[in-house]
PDB file of N, CA, C, O and CB in Angstrom:
ATOM      1  N   MET A   1     -74.795  42.520  87.699  1.00  0.00           N
ATOM      2  CA  MET A   1     -74.400  42.710  86.328  1.00  0.00           C
ATOM      3  C   MET A   1     -72.899  42.306  86.124  1.00  0.00           C
ATOM      4  O   MET A   1     -72.556  41.648  85.142  1.00  0.00           O
ATOM      5  CB  MET A   1     -74.641  44.190  85.919  1.00  0.00           C
ATOM      6  N   LEU A   2     -72.057  42.705  87.045  1.00  0.00           N
ATOM      7  CA  LEU A   2     -70.620  42.405  86.942  1.00  0.00           C
ATOM      8  C   LEU A   2     -70.376  40.862  86.974  1.00  0.00           C
ATOM      9  O   LEU A   2     -69.547  40.320  86.244  1.00  0.00           O
ATOM     10  CB  LEU A   2     -69.837  43.110  88.116  1.00  0.00           C
ATOM     11  N   LYS A   3     -71.135  40.214  87.847  1.00  0.00           N
ATOM     12  CA  LYS A   3     -71.067  38.769  88.044  1.00  0.00           C
ATOM     13  C   LYS A   3     -71.498  38.057  86.775  1.00  0.00           C
ATOM     14  O   LYS A   3     -70.868  37.069  86.400  1.00  0.00           O
ATOM     15  CB  LYS A   3     -71.946  38.333  89.234  1.00  0.00           C
ATOM     16  N   ARG A   4     -72.536  38.509  86.101  1.00  0.00           N
ATOM     17  CA  ARG A   4     -73.001  37.914  84.872  1.00  0.00           C
ATOM     18  C   ARG A   4     -71.964  38.123  83.801  1.00  0.00           C
ATOM     19  O   ARG A   4     -71.816  37.249  82.947  1.00  0.00           O
ATOM     20  CB  ARG A   4     -74.347  38.496  84.449  1.00  0.00           C
ATOM     21  N   LEU A   5     -71.225  39.233  83.786  1.00  0.00           N
ATOM     22  CA  LEU A   5     -70.163  39.490  82.783  1.00  0.00           C
ATOM     23  C   LEU A   5     -69.106  38.450  82.863  1.00  0.00           C
ATOM     24  O   LEU A   5     -68.610  38.025  81.820  1.00  0.00           O
ATOM     25  CB  LEU A   5     -69.535  40.866  82.972  1.00  0.00           C
ATOM     26  N   PHE A   6     -68.721  38.004  84.033  1.00  0.00           N
ATOM     27  CA  PHE A   6     -67.623  37.040  84.253  1.00  0.00           C
ATOM     28  C   PHE A   6     -68.091  35.611  83.944  1.00  0.00           C
ATOM     29  O   PHE A   6     -67.265  34.791  83.543  1.00  0.00           O
ATOM     30  CB  PHE A   6     -67.104  37.126  85.722  1.00  0.00           C
ATOM     31  N   TYR A   7     -69.328  35.289  84.106  1.00  0.00           N
ATOM     32  CA  TYR A   7     -69.842  33.956  83.929  1.00  0.00           C
ATOM     33  C   TYR A   7     -70.463  33.683  82.570  1.00  0.00           C
ATOM     34  O   TYR A   7     -70.729  32.526  82.246  1.00  0.00           O
ATOM     35  CB  TYR A   7     -70.826  33.689  84.966  1.00  0.00           C
ATOM     36  N   GLU A   8     -70.697  34.683  81.788  1.00  0.00           N
ATOM     37  CA  GLU A   8     -71.356  34.453  80.523  1.00  0.00           C
ATOM     38  C   GLU A   8     -70.335  33.844  79.520  1.00  0.00           C
ATOM     39  O   GLU A   8     -69.204  34.318  79.412  1.00  0.00           O
ATOM     40  CB  GLU A   8     -71.967  35.791  79.976  1.00  0.00           C
ATOM     41  N   GLU A   9     -70.762  32.782  78.789  1.00  0.00           N
ATOM     42  CA  GLU A   9     -69.855  32.051  77.961  1.00  0.00           C
ATOM     43  C   GLU A   9     -70.309  32.075  76.462  1.00  0.00           C
ATOM     44  O   GLU A   9     -69.884  31.231  75.673  1.00  0.00           O
ATOM     45  CB  GLU A   9     -69.744  30.611  78.481  1.00  0.00           C
ATOM     46  N   ASN A  10     -71.143  33.016  76.103  1.00  0.00           N
ATOM     47  CA  ASN A  10     -71.664  33.010  74.725  1.00  0.00           C
ATOM     48  C   ASN A  10     -70.529  33.237  73.643  1.00  0.00           C
ATOM     49  O   ASN A  10     -70.492  32.561  72.615  1.00  0.00           O
ATOM     50  CB  ASN A  10     -72.758  34.123  74.593  1.00  0.00           C
ATOM     51  N   GLY A  11     -69.656  34.174  73.919  1.00  0.00           N
ATOM     52  CA  GLY A  11     -68.597  34.479  72.893  1.00  0.00           C
ATOM     53  C   GLY A  11     -67.383  33.688  73.114  1.00  0.00           C
ATOM     54  O   GLY A  11     -66.448  33.830  72.326  1.00  0.00           O
ATOM     55  N   GLN A  12     -67.288  32.839  74.133  1.00  0.00           N
ATOM     56  CA  GLN A  12     -66.059  32.116  74.470  1.00  0.00           C
ATOM     57  C   GLN A  12     -65.629  31.227  73.354  1.00  0.00           C
ATOM     58  O   GLN A  12     -64.428  31.169  73.093  1.00  0.00           O
ATOM     59  CB  GLN A  12     -66.238  31.303  75.722  1.00  0.00           C
ATOM     60  N   GLY A  13     -66.522  30.500  72.643  1.00  0.00           N
ATOM     61  CA  GLY A  13     -66.145  29.594  71.635  1.00  0.00           C
ATOM     62  C   GLY A  13     -65.556  30.296  70.426  1.00  0.00           C
ATOM     63  O   GLY A  13     -64.641  29.771  69.792  1.00  0.00           O
ATOM     64  N   MET A  14     -66.073  31.488  70.094  1.00  0.00           N
ATOM     65  CA  MET A  14     -65.592  32.271  68.935  1.00  0.00           C
ATOM     66  C   MET A  14     -64.198  32.752  69.267  1.00  0.00           C
ATOM     67  O   MET A  14     -63.350  32.764  68.375  1.00  0.00           O
ATOM     68  CB  MET A  14     -66.550  33.490  68.597  1.00  0.00           C
ATOM     69  N   VAL A  15     -63.906  33.149  70.493  1.00  0.00           N
ATOM     70  CA  VAL A  15     -62.589  33.629  70.824  1.00  0.00           C
ATOM     71  C   VAL A  15     -61.589  32.459  70.703  1.00  0.00           C
ATOM     72  O   VAL A  15     -60.477  32.643  70.206  1.00  0.00           O
ATOM     73  CB  VAL A  15     -62.574  34.247  72.255  1.00  0.00           C
ATOM     74  N   GLU A  16     -61.967  31.329  71.132  1.00  0.00           N
ATOM     75  CA  GLU A  16     -61.040  30.116  71.048  1.00  0.00           C
ATOM     76  C   GLU A  16     -60.805  29.807  69.619  1.00  0.00           C
ATOM     77  O   GLU A  16     -59.658  29.520  69.277  1.00  0.00           O
ATOM     78  CB  GLU A  16     -61.635  28.833  71.774  1.00  0.00           C
ATOM     79  N   TYR A  17     -61.782  29.834  68.723  1.00  0.00           N
ATOM     80  CA  TYR A  17     -61.575  29.610  67.306  1.00  0.00           C
ATOM     81  C   TYR A  17     -60.655  30.669  66.623  1.00  0.00           C
ATOM     82  O   TYR A  17     -59.840  30.377  65.748  1.00  0.00           O
ATOM     83  CB  TYR A  17     -62.918  29.588  66.623  1.00  0.00           C
ATOM     84  N   GLY A  18     -60.859  31.897  67.095  1.00  0.00           N
ATOM     85  CA  GLY A  18     -60.014  32.995  66.576  1.00  0.00           C
ATOM     86  C   GLY A  18     -58.562  32.807  66.964  1.00  0.00           C
ATOM     87  O   GLY A  18     -57.668  33.078  66.162  1.00  0.00           O
ATOM     88  N   LEU A  19     -58.300  32.328  68.232  1.00  0.00           N
ATOM     89  CA  LEU A  19     -56.952  32.118  68.643  1.00  0.00           C
ATOM     90  C   LEU A  19     -56.327  30.891  67.893  1.00  0.00           C
ATOM     91  O   LEU A  19     -55.144  30.901  67.555  1.00  0.00           O
ATOM     92  CB  LEU A  19     -56.910  31.922  70.170  1.00  0.00           C
ATOM     93  N   ILE A  20     -57.094  29.924  67.665  1.00  0.00           N
ATOM     94  CA  ILE A  20     -56.545  28.789  66.956  1.00  0.00           C
ATOM     95  C   ILE A  20     -56.200  29.202  65.560  1.00  0.00           C
ATOM     96  O   ILE A  20     -55.129  28.845  65.070  1.00  0.00           O
ATOM     97  CB  ILE A  20     -57.514  27.616  66.948  1.00  0.00           C
ATOM     98  N   ILE A  21     -57.098  29.976  64.860  1.00  0.00           N
ATOM     99  CA  ILE A  21     -56.783  30.387  63.457  1.00  0.00           C
ATOM    100  C   ILE A  21     -55.582  31.283  63.441  1.00  0.00           C
ATOM    101  O   ILE A  21     -54.752  31.166  62.539  1.00  0.00           O
ATOM    102  CB  ILE A  21     -57.982  31.114  62.792  1.00  0.00           C
ATOM    103  N   ALA A  22     -55.445  32.181  64.403  1.00  0.00           N
ATOM    104  CA  ALA A  22     -54.247  33.044  64.463  1.00  0.00           C
ATOM    105  C   ALA A  22     -53.001  32.173  64.671  1.00  0.00           C
ATOM    106  O   ALA A  22     -51.996  32.467  64.023  1.00  0.00           O
ATOM    107  CB  ALA A  22     -54.375  34.106  65.620  1.00  0.00           C
ATOM    108  N   LEU A  23     -52.972  31.193  65.460  1.00  0.00           N
ATOM    109  CA  LEU A  23     -51.791  30.380  65.652  1.00  0.00           C
ATOM    110  C   LEU A  23     -51.456  29.581  64.349  1.00  0.00           C
ATOM    111  O   LEU A  23     -50.297  29.441  63.960  1.00  0.00           O
ATOM    112  CB  LEU A  23     -52.008  29.417  66.857  1.00  0.00           C
ATOM    113  N   ILE A  24     -52.469  29.103  63.745  1.00  0.00           N
ATOM    114  CA  ILE A  24     -52.238  28.406  62.449  1.00  0.00           C
ATOM    115  C   ILE A  24     -51.622  29.383  61.371  1.00  0.00           C
ATOM    116  O   ILE A  24     -50.712  29.006  60.633  1.00  0.00           O
ATOM    117  CB  ILE A  24     -53.616  27.802  61.913  1.00  0.00           C
ATOM    118  N   ALA A  25     -52.135  30.608  61.314  1.00  0.00           N
ATOM    119  CA  ALA A  25     -51.687  31.583  60.370  1.00  0.00           C
ATOM    120  C   ALA A  25     -50.219  31.877  60.640  1.00  0.00           C
ATOM    121  O   ALA A  25     -49.418  31.946  59.708  1.00  0.00           O
ATOM    122  CB  ALA A  25     -52.542  32.855  60.444  1.00  0.00           C
ATOM    123  N   ILE A  26     -49.852  32.056  61.935  1.00  0.00           N
ATOM    124  CA  ILE A  26     -48.444  32.334  62.300  1.00  0.00           C
ATOM    125  C   ILE A  26     -47.550  31.208  61.887  1.00  0.00           C
ATOM    126  O   ILE A  26     -46.449  31.439  61.388  1.00  0.00           O
ATOM    127  CB  ILE A  26     -48.300  32.572  63.801  1.00  0.00           C
ATOM    128  N   ALA A  27     -48.025  29.919  62.095  1.00  0.00           N
ATOM    129  CA  ALA A  27     -47.170  28.741  61.723  1.00  0.00           C
ATOM    130  C   ALA A  27     -47.049  28.713  60.257  1.00  0.00           C
ATOM    131  O   ALA A  27     -45.958  28.418  59.769  1.00  0.00           O
ATOM    132  CB  ALA A  27     -47.751  27.382  62.236  1.00  0.00           C
ATOM    133  N   VAL A  28     -48.091  29.001  59.474  1.00  0.00           N
ATOM    134  CA  VAL A  28     -47.971  28.942  57.948  1.00  0.00           C
ATOM    135  C   VAL A  28     -47.018  30.037  57.509  1.00  0.00           C
ATOM    136  O   VAL A  28     -46.188  29.827  56.625  1.00  0.00           O
ATOM    137  CB  VAL A  28     -49.408  29.134  57.211  1.00  0.00           C
ATOM    138  N   ILE A  29     -47.132  31.186  58.115  1.00  0.00           N
ATOM    139  CA  ILE A  29     -46.222  32.285  57.670  1.00  0.00           C
ATOM    140  C   ILE A  29     -44.741  31.869  57.986  1.00  0.00           C
ATOM    141  O   ILE A  29     -43.859  32.088  57.156  1.00  0.00           O
ATOM    142  CB  ILE A  29     -46.600  33.685  58.414  1.00  0.00           C
ATOM    143  N   LEU A  30     -44.477  31.279  59.168  1.00  0.00           N
ATOM    144  CA  LEU A  30     -43.086  30.905  59.449  1.00  0.00           C
ATOM    145  C   LEU A  30     -42.589  29.813  58.460  1.00  0.00           C
ATOM    146  O   LEU A  30     -41.450  29.853  57.994  1.00  0.00           O
ATOM    147  CB  LEU A  30     -42.959  30.400  60.920  1.00  0.00           C
ATOM    148  N   VAL A  31     -43.469  28.854  58.162  1.00  0.00           N
ATOM    149  CA  VAL A  31     -43.039  27.712  57.284  1.00  0.00           C
ATOM    150  C   VAL A  31     -42.791  28.337  55.889  1.00  0.00           C
ATOM    151  O   VAL A  31     -41.775  28.002  55.281  1.00  0.00           O
ATOM    152  CB  VAL A  31     -44.176  26.501  57.217  1.00  0.00           C
ATOM    153  N   LEU A  32     -43.615  29.185  55.369  1.00  0.00           N
ATOM    154  CA  LEU A  32     -43.466  29.766  54.045  1.00  0.00           C
ATOM    155  C   LEU A  32     -42.223  30.616  53.937  1.00  0.00           C
ATOM    156  O   LEU A  32     -41.514  30.651  52.931  1.00  0.00           O
ATOM    157  CB  LEU A  32     -44.672  30.587  53.698  1.00  0.00           C
ATOM    158  N   THR A  33     -42.009  31.306  55.060  1.00  0.00           N
ATOM    159  CA  THR A  33     -40.742  32.121  55.050  1.00  0.00           C
ATOM    160  C   THR A  33     -39.491  31.292  54.941  1.00  0.00           C
ATOM    161  O   THR A  33     -38.566  31.622  54.198  1.00  0.00           O
ATOM    162  CB  THR A  33     -40.641  32.959  56.309  1.00  0.00           C
ATOM    163  N   ASN A  34     -39.473  30.171  55.720  1.00  0.00           N
ATOM    164  CA  ASN A  34     -38.310  29.296  55.614  1.00  0.00           C
ATOM    165  C   ASN A  34     -38.151  28.640  54.260  1.00  0.00           C
ATOM    166  O   ASN A  34     -37.056  28.532  53.708  1.00  0.00           O
ATOM    167  CB  ASN A  34     -38.384  28.246  56.650  1.00  0.00           C
ATOM    168  N   ILE A  35     -39.291  28.208  53.749  1.00  0.00           N
ATOM    169  CA  ILE A  35     -39.262  27.540  52.366  1.00  0.00           C
ATOM    170  C   ILE A  35     -38.868  28.575  51.354  1.00  0.00           C
ATOM    171  O   ILE A  35     -38.117  28.251  50.433  1.00  0.00           O
ATOM    172  CB  ILE A  35     -40.687  26.902  51.957  1.00  0.00           C
ATOM    173  N   GLY A  36     -39.331  29.819  51.464  1.00  0.00           N
ATOM    174  CA  GLY A  36     -38.991  30.845  50.497  1.00  0.00           C
ATOM    175  C   GLY A  36     -37.492  31.044  50.363  1.00  0.00           C
ATOM    176  O   GLY A  36     -36.956  31.154  49.260  1.00  0.00           O
ATOM    177  N   GLY A  37     -36.797  31.092  51.564  1.00  0.00           N
ATOM    178  CA  GLY A  37     -35.327  31.246  51.509  1.00  0.00           C
ATOM    179  C   GLY A  37     -34.663  30.140  50.778  1.00  0.00           C
ATOM    180  O   GLY A  37     -33.735  30.367  50.002  1.00  0.00           O
ATOM    181  N   GLY A  38     -35.129  28.919  51.013  1.00  0.00           N
ATOM    182  CA  GLY A  38     -34.562  27.774  50.355  1.00  0.00           C
ATOM    183  C   GLY A  38     -34.838  27.744  48.876  1.00  0.00           C
ATOM    184  O   GLY A  38     -33.989  27.335  48.082  1.00  0.00           O
ATOM    185  N   LEU A  39     -36.033  28.180  48.501  1.00  0.00           N
ATOM    186  CA  LEU A  39     -36.299  28.219  47.007  1.00  0.00           C
ATOM    187  C   LEU A  39     -35.542  29.328  46.338  1.00  0.00           C
ATOM    188  O   LEU A  39     -35.206  29.208  45.160  1.00  0.00           O
ATOM    189  CB  LEU A  39     -37.809  28.404  46.709  1.00  0.00           C
ATOM    190  N   ASN A  40     -35.256  30.412  47.039  1.00  0.00           N
ATOM    191  CA  ASN A  40     -34.414  31.371  46.495  1.00  0.00           C
ATOM    192  C   ASN A  40     -33.061  30.903  46.129  1.00  0.00           C
ATOM    193  O   ASN A  40     -32.516  31.228  45.074  1.00  0.00           O
ATOM    194  CB  ASN A  40     -34.315  32.419  47.371  1.00  0.00           C
ATOM    195  N   THR A  41     -32.491  30.077  47.087  1.00  0.00           N
ATOM    196  CA  THR A  41     -31.210  29.523  46.888  1.00  0.00           C
ATOM    197  C   THR A  41     -31.164  28.531  45.741  1.00  0.00           C
ATOM    198  O   THR A  41     -30.206  28.514  44.968  1.00  0.00           O
ATOM    199  CB  THR A  41     -30.762  28.893  48.121  1.00  0.00           C
ATOM    200  N   ILE A  42     -32.137  27.751  45.635  1.00  0.00           N
ATOM    201  CA  ILE A  42     -32.180  26.747  44.547  1.00  0.00           C
ATOM    202  C   ILE A  42     -32.293  27.401  43.240  1.00  0.00           C
ATOM    203  O   ILE A  42     -31.590  27.015  42.306  1.00  0.00           O
ATOM    204  CB  ILE A  42     -33.322  25.784  44.719  1.00  0.00           C
ATOM    205  N   PHE A  43     -33.188  28.434  43.099  1.00  0.00           N
ATOM    206  CA  PHE A  43     -33.349  29.144  41.849  1.00  0.00           C
ATOM    207  C   PHE A  43     -32.057  29.978  41.505  1.00  0.00           C
ATOM    208  O   PHE A  43     -31.757  30.205  40.333  1.00  0.00           O
ATOM    209  CB  PHE A  43     -34.605  30.069  41.936  1.00  0.00           C
ATOM    210  N   GLY A  44     -31.359  30.392  42.486  1.00  0.00           N
ATOM    211  CA  GLY A  44     -30.120  31.153  42.261  1.00  0.00           C
ATOM    212  C   GLY A  44     -29.081  30.203  41.694  1.00  0.00           C
ATOM    213  O   GLY A  44     -28.328  30.593  40.802  1.00  0.00           O
ATOM    214  N   ARG A  45     -29.012  28.968  42.178  1.00  0.00           N
ATOM    215  CA  ARG A  45     -28.080  27.984  41.677  1.00  0.00           C
ATOM    216  C   ARG A  45     -28.430  27.638  40.164  1.00  0.00           C
ATOM    217  O   ARG A  45     -27.552  27.596  39.302  1.00  0.00           O
ATOM    218  CB  ARG A  45     -28.127  26.689  42.598  1.00  0.00           C
ATOM    219  N   VAL A  46     -29.757  27.395  39.906  1.00  0.00           N
ATOM    220  CA  VAL A  46     -30.152  27.116  38.614  1.00  0.00           C
ATOM    221  C   VAL A  46     -29.826  28.238  37.684  1.00  0.00           C
ATOM    222  O   VAL A  46     -29.350  27.955  36.585  1.00  0.00           O
ATOM    223  CB  VAL A  46     -31.550  26.810  38.588  1.00  0.00           C
ATOM    224  N   GLU A  47     -30.041  29.522  38.024  1.00  0.00           N
ATOM    225  CA  GLU A  47     -29.710  30.644  37.238  1.00  0.00           C
ATOM    226  C   GLU A  47     -28.248  30.618  36.899  1.00  0.00           C
ATOM    227  O   GLU A  47     -27.865  30.801  35.744  1.00  0.00           O
ATOM    228  CB  GLU A  47     -30.078  31.899  37.934  1.00  0.00           C
ATOM    229  N   THR A  48     -27.397  30.383  37.942  1.00  0.00           N
ATOM    230  CA  THR A  48     -25.924  30.414  37.740  1.00  0.00           C
ATOM    231  C   THR A  48     -25.576  29.278  36.758  1.00  0.00           C
ATOM    232  O   THR A  48     -24.813  29.539  35.829  1.00  0.00           O
ATOM    233  CB  THR A  48     -25.123  30.244  39.138  1.00  0.00           C
ATOM    234  N   GLU A  49     -26.032  28.154  36.882  1.00  0.00           N
ATOM    235  CA  GLU A  49     -25.703  26.961  35.992  1.00  0.00           C
ATOM    236  C   GLU A  49     -26.154  27.337  34.572  1.00  0.00           C
ATOM    237  O   GLU A  49     -25.416  27.120  33.611  1.00  0.00           O
ATOM    238  CB  GLU A  49     -26.455  25.574  36.495  1.00  0.00           C
ATOM    239  N   LEU A  50     -27.303  27.872  34.448  1.00  0.00           N
ATOM    240  CA  LEU A  50     -27.817  28.235  33.037  1.00  0.00           C
ATOM    241  C   LEU A  50     -26.889  29.282  32.417  1.00  0.00           C
ATOM    242  O   LEU A  50     -26.525  29.151  31.248  1.00  0.00           O
ATOM    243  CB  LEU A  50     -29.342  28.824  33.081  1.00  0.00           C
ATOM    244  N   GLU A  51     -26.512  30.273  33.134  1.00  0.00           N
ATOM    245  CA  GLU A  51     -25.662  31.285  32.669  1.00  0.00           C
ATOM    246  C   GLU A  51     -24.296  30.723  32.249  1.00  0.00           C
ATOM    247  O   GLU A  51     -23.772  31.089  31.197  1.00  0.00           O
ATOM    248  CB  GLU A  51     -25.518  32.326  33.716  1.00  0.00           C
ATOM    249  N   THR A  52     -23.711  29.819  33.086  1.00  0.00           N
ATOM    250  CA  THR A  52     -22.508  29.160  32.748  1.00  0.00           C
ATOM    251  C   THR A  52     -22.644  28.315  31.596  1.00  0.00           C
ATOM    252  O   THR A  52     -21.735  28.305  30.765  1.00  0.00           O
ATOM    253  CB  THR A  52     -22.027  28.408  33.822  1.00  0.00           C
ATOM    254  N   ALA A  53     -23.743  27.551  31.431  1.00  0.00           N
ATOM    255  CA  ALA A  53     -23.919  26.691  30.308  1.00  0.00           C
ATOM    256  C   ALA A  53     -24.092  27.482  29.014  1.00  0.00           C
ATOM    257  O   ALA A  53     -23.697  27.025  27.942  1.00  0.00           O
ATOM    258  CB  ALA A  53     -25.092  25.794  30.537  1.00  0.00           C
ATOM    259  N   GLY A  54     -24.690  28.684  29.122  1.00  0.00           N
ATOM    260  CA  GLY A  54     -24.889  29.509  27.962  1.00  0.00           C
ATOM    261  C   GLY A  54     -23.593  30.136  27.386  1.00  0.00           C
ATOM    262  O   GLY A  54     -23.478  30.427  26.196  1.00  0.00           O
ATOM    263  N   THR A  55     -22.619  30.323  28.327  1.00  0.00           N
ATOM    264  CA  THR A  55     -21.393  30.997  27.840  1.00  0.00           C
ATOM    265  C   THR A  55     -20.358  30.003  27.358  1.00  0.00           C
ATOM    266  O   THR A  55     -19.471  30.392  26.599  1.00  0.00           O
ATOM    267  CB  THR A  55     -20.784  31.866  28.942  1.00  0.00           C
ATOM    268  N   THR A  56     -20.419  28.715  27.762  1.00  0.00           N
ATOM    269  CA  THR A  56     -19.525  27.692  27.300  1.00  0.00           C
ATOM    270  C   THR A  56     -20.130  26.990  26.134  1.00  0.00           C
ATOM    271  O   THR A  56     -21.297  26.605  26.193  1.00  0.00           O
ATOM    272  CB  THR A  56     -19.197  26.719  28.394  1.00  0.00           C
ATOM    273  N   THR A  57     -19.403  26.807  25.089  1.00  0.00           N
ATOM    274  CA  THR A  57     -19.874  26.049  23.918  1.00  0.00           C
ATOM    275  C   THR A  57     -19.053  24.791  23.739  1.00  0.00           C
ATOM    276  O   THR A  57     -17.850  24.799  24.002  1.00  0.00           O
ATOM    277  CB  THR A  57     -19.806  26.907  22.642  1.00  0.00           C
ATOM    278  N   THR A  58     -19.631  23.780  23.325  1.00  0.00           N
ATOM    279  CA  THR A  58     -18.959  22.555  23.081  1.00  0.00           C
ATOM    280  C   THR A  58     -18.784  22.390  21.536  1.00  0.00           C
ATOM    281  O   THR A  58     -19.720  22.660  20.784  1.00  0.00           O
ATOM    282  CB  THR A  58     -19.751  21.369  23.718  1.00  0.00           C
ATOM    283  N   PRO A  59     -17.608  21.954  21.080  1.00  0.00           N
ATOM    284  CA  PRO A  59     -17.323  21.815  19.648  1.00  0.00           C
ATOM    285  C   PRO A  59     -18.078  20.682  19.039  1.00  0.00           C
ATOM    286  O   PRO A  59     -17.951  20.429  17.841  1.00  0.00           O
ATOM    287  CB  PRO A  59     -15.857  21.618  19.414  1.00  0.00           C
TER     288      PRO A  59
END
């Protein structure tokens, strides 16, 4: 019975797919985290420019 446990391959494919999906999910989270910081900076600049433009008036 112990020998059969080590050599049985029925669930092996599902485990491999699970690991691949987990790695892809980690990569997507890392990319979105990095992009999120950049977008925050961009929108912060836009907000500052809009505030500045709203306070200055041209004759």
